[in-house]
SEGUMI-621978 format. One record per residue (C-alpha): x, y, z; residue number from 0; residue in three letters. Coordinates in Angstrom, 3 decimals. Each point is the difference from the previous one (the first is absolute). Example, Ala and Ser with C-alpha at 12.3 -4.5 7.8 and 13.67 -1.06 7.14 Angstrom:
<nodes>
[[12.300,-4.500,7.800],0,'ALA']
[[1.370,3.440,-0.660],1,'SER']
</nodes>
This chain:
<nodes>
[[52.945,-61.820,19.087],0,'MET']
[[-0.558,3.747,-0.248],1,'ALA']
[[-1.680,1.724,2.911],2,'VAL']
[[-2.711,2.487,-0.904],3,'THR']
[[-0.748,2.782,2.441],4,'GLN']
[[-3.712,0.267,0.764],5,'THR']
[[-1.766,3.376,-0.192],6,'PRO']
[[-0.549,-0.038,3.782],7,'SER']
[[3.701,-0.644,0.632],8,'ALA']
[[0.948,2.863,-2.302],9,'ALA']
[[-2.496,2.241,1.807],10,'HIS']
[[1.458,-0.960,3.386],11,'ASP']
[[3.528,0.719,-1.247],12,'GLY']
[[-1.038,3.436,-1.230],13,'SER']
[[-1.678,0.766,3.320],14,'ARG']
[[3.073,-1.048,1.976],15,'ILE']
[[2.219,2.149,-2.189],16,'ARG']
[[-2.274,3.021,0.514],17,'ARG']
[[0.203,-0.504,3.749],18,'ARG']
[[3.770,-0.220,-0.160],19,'GLU']
[[0.068,3.163,-2.114],20,'LEU']
[[-2.193,1.836,2.512],21,'ALA']
[[2.160,-1.065,2.935],22,'ALA']
[[3.196,0.940,-1.809],23,'PHE']
[[-1.317,3.467,-0.887],24,'LEU']
[[-1.038,0.636,3.609],25,'ARG']
[[3.370,-1.123,1.351],26,'SER']
[[1.941,2.226,-2.414],27,'ARG']
[[-2.294,2.973,0.629],28,'ARG']
[[0.279,-0.246,3.780],29,'GLU']
[[3.812,-0.010,0.007],30,'ARG']
[[0.374,3.401,-1.764],31,'ILE']
[[0.215,3.040,2.251],32,'ALA']
[[-1.904,2.960,-1.499],33,'PRO']
[[3.134,2.130,0.167],34,'GLU']
[[1.785,-2.319,-2.462],35,'ARG']
[[-2.409,1.027,-2.756],36,'VAL']
[[-0.353,3.649,0.962],37,'GLY']
[[-3.273,-0.267,1.934],38,'LEU']
[[-0.650,1.499,3.462],39,'PRO']
[[-0.521,-2.442,2.849],40,'ARG']
[[-2.642,2.025,1.822],41,'GLY']
[[-1.183,-0.464,3.561],42,'ARG']
[[-2.944,-2.325,-0.558],43,'ARG']
[[1.704,-2.679,-2.088],44,'ARG']
[[-0.959,-3.398,1.419],45,'ARG']
[[0.979,-2.053,-3.053],46,'THR']
[[3.616,-1.220,-0.012],47,'PRO']
[[1.679,1.257,-3.123],48,'GLY']
[[-2.114,1.402,-2.822],49,'LEU']
[[-3.758,0.107,-0.311],50,'ARG']
[[-1.739,-1.618,-2.966],51,'ARG']
[[-1.037,3.346,-1.398],52,'GLU']
[[3.610,1.205,0.174],53,'GLU']
[[1.242,-2.962,-2.029],54,'VAL']
[[-2.786,0.623,-2.517],55,'ALA']
[[1.017,3.655,-0.211],56,'GLN']
[[3.685,-0.817,-0.496],57,'LEU']
[[-0.835,-2.577,-2.680],58,'ALA']
[[-2.644,2.210,-1.677],59,'SER']
[[-2.690,-2.683,0.261],60,'VAL']
[[-3.488,0.125,1.464],61,'GLY']
[[-0.325,-0.450,3.765],62,'VAL']
[[-2.937,-2.379,-0.406],63,'THR']
[[1.859,-2.041,-2.586],64,'TRP']
[[3.103,-0.311,2.207],65,'TYR']
[[-2.179,-0.885,3.016],66,'THR']
[[-1.564,-2.822,-1.995],67,'TRP']
[[3.494,-1.347,-0.713],68,'LEU']
[[0.769,-0.134,3.725],69,'GLU']
[[-3.377,-1.667,0.541],70,'GLN']
[[0.976,-2.763,-2.458],71,'ALA']
[[-2.911,0.756,-2.318],72,'ARG']
[[-0.062,-1.563,-3.453],73,'ASP']
[[0.880,3.009,-2.165],74,'ILE']
[[2.146,0.421,-3.099],75,'HIS']
[[3.487,1.393,0.618],76,'VAL']
[[1.998,1.570,-2.840],77,'SER']
[[3.790,-0.087,-0.221],78,'ALA']
[[0.169,3.806,0.000],79,'GLY']
[[-1.939,0.294,3.263],80,'VAL']
[[2.042,-2.717,1.709],81,'VAL']
[[3.130,1.852,-1.131],82,'ASP']
[[-1.299,3.223,1.572],83,'ALA']
[[-0.808,-1.775,3.276],84,'ILE']
[[3.447,-1.625,0.077],85,'ALA']
[[1.610,3.433,-0.317],86,'ARG']
[[-2.296,1.541,2.626],87,'ALA']
[[0.872,-2.768,2.475],88,'LEU']
[[3.756,0.356,-0.675],89,'LEU']
[[0.351,-3.696,-0.834],90,'LEU']
[[3.413,-1.459,-0.748],91,'ASP']
[[0.533,-2.291,-3.003],92,'SER']
[[-0.914,-3.194,1.885],93,'ASN']
[[-3.136,1.521,1.505],94,'GLU']
[[-0.983,1.466,-3.352],95,'ARG']
[[0.302,-3.377,-1.697],96,'GLY']
[[-2.087,-1.610,2.758],97,'HIS']
[[-2.694,2.669,-0.372],98,'LEU']
[[-0.315,-0.561,-3.754],99,'PHE']
[[-0.129,-3.773,0.509],100,'THR']
[[-2.825,0.310,2.532],101,'LEU']
[[-1.835,2.458,-2.274],102,'ALA']
[[0.270,-2.462,-2.897],103,'GLY']
[[1.415,2.479,-2.519],104,'VAL']
[[3.370,0.379,-1.714],105,'ALA']
[[2.345,2.698,1.266],106,'ASP']
[[0.266,2.704,-2.719],107,'PRO']
[[3.279,1.298,1.446],108,'ALA']
[[1.904,-2.957,1.428],109,'PRO']
[[3.189,0.358,2.005],110,'ASP']
[[2.832,1.063,-2.282],111,'THR']
[[2.903,-0.740,2.315],112,'SER']
[[2.674,-2.538,-0.863],113,'CYS']
[[-2.088,-2.869,1.377],114,'SER']
[[-0.467,-2.725,-2.592],115,'GLY']
[[3.194,0.874,-1.894],116,'VAL']
[[2.528,-2.868,0.328],117,'PRO']
[[3.239,0.706,1.838],118,'ASP']
[[1.945,-0.958,-3.129],119,'THR']
[[-1.748,2.762,-1.966],120,'VAL']
[[0.639,2.527,2.785],121,'LEU']
[[3.676,-0.978,-0.154],122,'ALA']
[[-0.038,0.589,-3.762],123,'MET']
[[-1.379,3.501,0.545],124,'LEU']
[[2.846,0.814,2.382],125,'ARG']
[[2.637,-1.436,-2.316],126,'GLN']
[[-1.280,2.099,-2.919],127,'LEU']
[[0.891,3.252,1.765],128,'GLU']
[[0.834,2.645,-1.079],129,'PRO']
[[-2.471,-0.896,-2.776],130,'MET']
[[-3.512,0.879,1.189],131,'PRO']
[[-2.184,-3.113,0.146],132,'ALA']
[[-3.382,-1.022,1.383],133,'CYS']
[[-2.526,-2.823,-0.013],134,'VAL']
[[-3.439,1.007,-1.194],135,'GLN']
[[-3.133,-1.765,-1.146],136,'ASN']
[[-2.135,0.561,-3.089],137,'ALA']
[[-1.956,2.735,1.819],138,'ARG']
[[3.260,1.954,0.589],139,'TYR']
[[-0.088,-0.671,3.750],140,'ASP']
[[3.589,0.163,1.280],141,'ILE']
[[0.598,-3.088,2.139],142,'ARG']
[[3.704,0.541,0.787],143,'ALA']
[[2.834,2.307,-1.074],144,'TYR']
[[3.662,0.699,0.574],145,'ASN']
[[1.504,3.198,1.394],146,'ARG']
[[0.661,1.793,-3.271],147,'THR']
[[-3.500,-0.719,-1.285],148,'TYR']
[[-1.381,1.277,3.305],149,'GLY']
[[1.694,3.353,-0.630],150,'ALA']
[[-0.416,0.148,-3.786],151,'LEU']
[[-3.033,2.287,-0.283],152,'LEU']
[[-0.958,0.698,3.615],153,'CYS']
[[0.670,-1.413,3.448],154,'ASP']
[[-1.993,-3.191,-0.439],155,'LEU']
[[0.447,-0.941,3.659],156,'ASP']
[[-2.106,3.043,0.888],157,'GLU']
[[-2.868,-1.067,-2.281],158,'VAL']
[[-2.798,-2.000,1.631],159,'ARG']
[[0.204,-3.693,-1.032],160,'PRO']
[[-3.485,0.124,-1.539],161,'GLU']
[[1.115,2.953,-2.177],162,'ASP']
[[3.137,-1.698,-1.355],163,'ARG']
[[-1.384,-0.524,-3.478],164,'ASN']
[[1.895,1.399,-2.988],165,'CYS']
[[-3.088,1.145,-1.850],166,'MET']
[[-1.650,1.512,3.081],167,'VAL']
[[3.166,1.957,0.822],168,'MET']
[[0.427,1.088,-3.641],169,'ALA']
[[-3.308,1.875,0.313],170,'PHE']
[[-0.184,0.967,3.685],171,'THR']
[[3.513,0.265,1.488],172,'ASN']
[[1.598,3.384,-0.842],173,'PRO']
[[3.558,-1.265,0.486],174,'GLY']
[[-0.561,-3.080,-2.157],175,'TRP']
[[-1.710,2.079,-2.691],176,'GLU']
[[2.819,2.566,-0.053],177,'ALA']
[[2.591,-2.729,-0.509],178,'GLY']
[[-1.606,-1.324,-3.190],179,'LEU']
[[1.730,1.985,-2.745],180,'VAL']
[[-2.327,-1.363,-2.717],181,'ASP']
[[-2.984,0.112,2.307],182,'ARG']
[[-2.859,0.252,-2.498],183,'GLU']
[[1.180,-2.915,-2.142],184,'GLU']
[[0.872,-2.129,3.019],185,'THR']
[[-3.408,0.458,1.569],186,'ARG']
[[-1.808,-0.621,-3.281],187,'ARG']
[[1.818,-3.305,-0.511],188,'LEU']
[[-0.544,-1.081,3.605],189,'MET']
[[-3.745,0.553,-0.224],190,'VAL']
[[-0.216,-1.810,-3.344],191,'ALA']
[[2.010,-2.920,1.375],192,'ASN']
[[-2.159,-0.165,3.135],193,'TYR']
[[-3.195,-0.068,-2.072],194,'ARG']
[[1.351,-2.830,-2.170],195,'ALA']
[[1.089,-2.041,3.039],196,'ALA']
[[-3.283,0.646,1.805],197,'MET']
[[-1.950,-1.837,-2.710],198,'ALA']
[[0.827,-3.244,1.810],199,'GLU']
[[-0.878,1.433,3.420],200,'HIS']
[[-3.120,2.106,-0.597],201,'VAL']
[[-1.885,-1.599,2.901],202,'ALA']
[[2.808,0.329,2.561],203,'GLU']
[[-0.541,2.744,2.622],204,'PRO']
[[3.673,0.997,0.274],205,'ALA']
[[0.204,0.903,-3.710],206,'TRP']
[[-3.251,1.964,0.089],207,'LYS']
[[1.014,1.731,3.222],208,'HIS']
[[3.101,1.491,-1.636],209,'THR']
[[-2.003,1.305,-2.952],210,'VAL']
[[-2.740,1.489,2.174],211,'LYS']
[[2.521,1.627,2.283],212,'ARG']
[[1.857,1.663,-2.870],213,'LEU']
[[-3.230,1.050,-1.711],214,'GLN']
[[-0.918,1.738,3.233],215,'ARG']
[[3.397,1.597,0.672],216,'GLU']
[[1.416,0.820,-3.454],217,'SER']
[[-1.703,1.787,-2.906],218,'PRO']
[[3.010,-0.929,-2.166],219,'GLU']
[[-0.565,-3.695,0.700],220,'PHE']
[[-3.723,0.295,-0.759],221,'ARG']
[[0.764,1.546,-3.380],222,'GLU']
[[2.514,-2.729,-0.893],223,'LEU']
[[-2.235,-2.813,1.246],224,'TRP']
[[-2.884,1.198,-2.145],225,'GLU']
[[2.158,-0.337,-3.134],226,'ARG']
[[-0.133,-3.824,0.297],227,'HIS']
[[3.541,-0.341,-1.335],228,'GLU']
[[1.702,-3.365,0.537],229,'VAL']
[[3.585,-1.229,-0.253],230,'VAL']
[[1.146,-3.473,1.013],231,'GLN']
[[3.429,0.938,1.377],232,'THR']
[[1.886,3.173,0.798],233,'LEU']
[[2.744,1.031,-2.397],234,'ALA']
[[3.543,-0.829,1.142],235,'SER']
[[1.610,3.162,-1.349],236,'LYS']
[[2.240,2.174,2.143],237,'VAL']
[[-1.954,1.652,2.808],238,'LYS']
[[0.928,3.385,1.386],239,'ARG']
[[-0.387,0.811,3.687],240,'PHE']
[[0.892,3.208,1.800],241,'ARG']
[[1.246,-0.926,3.448],242,'ASN']
[[-0.106,2.723,2.693],243,'PRO']
[[3.458,-0.996,1.280],244,'HIS']
[[2.108,-0.735,-3.099],245,'VAL']
[[-1.883,1.478,-2.950],246,'GLY']
[[-0.862,-1.577,-3.349],247,'LEU']
[[0.256,-3.785,-0.337],248,'LEU']
[[-0.255,-1.846,-3.322],249,'ASN']
[[-0.943,-3.595,0.823],250,'LEU']
[[-0.805,-3.142,-1.987],251,'CYS']
[[-2.766,-2.140,1.559],252,'PRO']
[[0.221,-3.789,0.125],253,'ALA']
[[-2.815,-2.275,1.192],254,'ARG']
[[0.319,-3.480,1.434],255,'LEU']
[[-3.306,-1.813,0.441],256,'TRP']
[[-0.191,-1.826,3.331],257,'LEU']
[[-3.357,-1.547,-0.931],258,'ALA']
[[-2.151,-0.116,-3.152],259,'PRO']
[[-0.236,3.455,-1.541],260,'GLN']
[[-3.138,0.884,1.926],261,'VAL']
[[2.017,-0.549,3.197],262,'GLY']
[[3.039,1.492,1.694],263,'ALA']
[[3.027,1.373,-1.820],264,'ARG']
[[3.395,1.323,0.988],265,'LEU']
[[0.705,3.332,-1.694],266,'VAL']
[[3.566,1.336,-0.052],267,'ALA']
[[1.434,3.142,-1.585],268,'TYR']
[[3.507,-0.155,-1.476],269,'ALA']
[[1.876,3.244,-0.737],270,'PRO']
[[-0.128,0.958,-3.671],271,'ALA']
[[3.211,2.031,0.149],272,'ASP']
[[3.065,0.557,2.166],273,'GLU']
[[-1.327,3.171,1.561],274,'GLU']
[[-3.164,-1.782,1.152],275,'SER']
[[2.110,-2.843,1.421],276,'ARG']
[[2.053,2.458,2.050],277,'GLU']
[[-3.140,1.749,1.204],278,'ARG']
[[-1.564,-3.306,1.102],279,'LEU']
[[3.118,-0.761,2.023],280,'GLU']
[[-0.235,3.452,1.549],281,'LYS']
[[-3.679,-0.587,0.809],282,'LEU']
[[0.834,-3.316,1.686],283,'LEU']
[[2.659,1.746,2.075],284,'ALA']
[[-2.552,2.622,1.097],285,'ILE']
[[-2.623,-2.524,1.110],286,'VAL']
[[2.658,-2.172,1.655],287,'SER']
[[1.074,2.912,2.197],288,'GLU']
[[-3.584,0.374,1.245],289,'ARG']
[[-0.223,-3.594,1.218],290,'ALA']
</nodes>
């Protein structure tokens, strides 16, 4: 027999979650020394860690609104604001996930480390070297990559996990942009493909977060997005990349779907000519020496 949750039980659950959220925010706030976030300690500081108004300032939210959160009041919390608070409180990936769960909203920029990628797939990425290869989802979030992919267009290890998105970097990362030889066409097709794929995810915060971020940060993206162009898949023709270490690379992309086509895929780039093959081997040697 199915069990139906009564309105009072649902209300109690929401109240408990708000209390847990308030306690969690206080505990994370009180552990951060002001110096860690560039704030002076001062002589009259009685609060351990940061003050509420300092967290609000760092997250660019209202002091009253943030105070209400720590008082467990019943207020609406948007994904964007929770994201800002998570950054202000220097939360790690586990703490960030816990915060979004307590807030009852989906994380618009989930952890993009290798977590969730099976060990067998990670082994495949390593075995494909020197061919650059990565695992990405339909939103272009890079979930895992091998060494040559990590050095293909920029030093991907130096990019924040939440920024490791091919489309985001194509519009906002100078090194990634410079490495796209056919930049205008590549970006146009990526935006059109993203719009087509988003049709099945229009209500999901993570998809909308990427669009809003790029509309805010890139006039070029805004112009392309307003065209409303759609393509179902990206062309598999030879792609040209200009690597800062070995020069021009002519590569043929191949995609292996690890889930239905709205899910994860393994993308590998095979050399289109002998010169590109030799340069990929040279690139692997360079990144191997760094390890």
